[in-house]
C-alpha positions in Angstrom: -23.1 110.5 -6.7 -26.0 108.2 -6.5 -25.5 104.5 -6.3 -27.6 102.4 -8.7 -28.6 98.8 -8.3 -25.5 96.5 -8.7 -23.2 99.1 -7.1 -22.8 101.2 -10.2 -22.5 105.0 -9.8 -25.0 107.1 -11.6 -24.5 110.6 -12.9 -24.6 113.5 -10.5 -25.8 116.5 -12.4 -24.8 118.9 -9.6 -21.2 117.7 -9.3 -19.8 120.2 -11.8 -20.4 124.0 -11.9 -21.6 125.7 -15.0 -18.1 126.8 -15.7 -16.7 123.3 -15.4 -19.5 121.9 -17.6 -18.6 124.5 -20.3 -14.9 123.6 -20.0 -15.7 119.9 -20.2 -17.9 120.6 -23.3 -15.1 122.6 -25.0 -12.6 119.9 -24.1 -14.8 117.2 -25.7 -15.2 119.4 -28.9 -11.5 120.1 -29.2 -10.7 116.4 -28.6 -13.0 115.3 -31.4 -11.5 117.9 -33.7 -8.0 116.8 -32.9 -9.0 113.1 -33.5 -10.6 113.9 -36.8 -7.5 115.8 -38.0 -5.3 112.9 -36.9 -7.4 110.4 -38.8 -7.5 112.5 -41.9 -3.7 112.8 -41.9 -3.2 109.0 -41.2 -4.9 107.1 -44.0 -3.3 103.9 -42.8 -5.6 103.9 -39.7 -8.7 103.9 -42.0 -7.2 101.1 -44.1 -6.4 99.0 -41.0 -9.9 99.3 -39.6 -11.8 99.0 -42.8 -9.7 96.0 -43.8 -10.3 94.4 -40.5 -14.1 94.9 -40.6 -14.2 93.7 -44.3 -12.4 90.5 -43.4 -14.5 90.0 -40.2 -17.8 90.4 -42.1 -16.6 88.1 -44.9 -15.3 85.3 -42.6 -17.7 85.9 -39.7 -15.5 84.2 -37.1 -17.0 82.6 -34.0 -14.2 84.0 -31.9 -13.7 87.7 -32.8 -11.0 88.3 -30.2 -8.8 85.6 -31.6 -9.6 86.7 -35.2 -8.6 90.3 -34.3 -5.4 89.1 -32.7 -4.5 87.1 -35.7 -5.4 89.9 -38.1 -3.5 92.6 -36.4 -0.4 90.5 -35.7 -0.2 89.1 -39.2 3.4 89.9 -40.3 2.1 90.6 -43.9 -0.2 93.4 -42.7 2.3 96.3 -42.8 3.2 95.5 -46.4 -0.5 95.0 -47.3 -1.3 98.5 -45.9 1.8 100.0 -47.6 0.6 98.6 -51.0 -2.9 99.9 -50.5 -1.5 103.4 -49.7 0.6 103.4 -52.9 -2.3 102.2 -54.9 -4.6 104.9 -53.6 -1.9 107.6 -54.3 -1.7 106.4 -57.9 -5.4 106.5 -58.3 -5.7 110.0 -56.9 
C-alpha cells in the first residue's frame, strides 16, 4: 500500500484479486439492500433523523454536537416518535 503525504495510506489496486473484488462488490450490494430493508421496516429511524435535521436547520445551533446530544437524550423523544408513528398510521 502506498504511503501518501501525512502518513495516510492510499489505495492499492493490486491488493485484491478479481475474485476478491467481486466478493467485496457483492458484499457491498447485499449490505445496502439489507440496510434499505431495515430502514423501510423501522419508520421510527426515519422520524428520528428527519426530526433531528428539521430542528437543527430551524435552530441552527453553534455547537451541533451539544445540540445532538441534547436532542437524542431528551426524555420526551420516545413519546414524540410514538405519537408521530400513530399519527402516520391514522393518515395512511
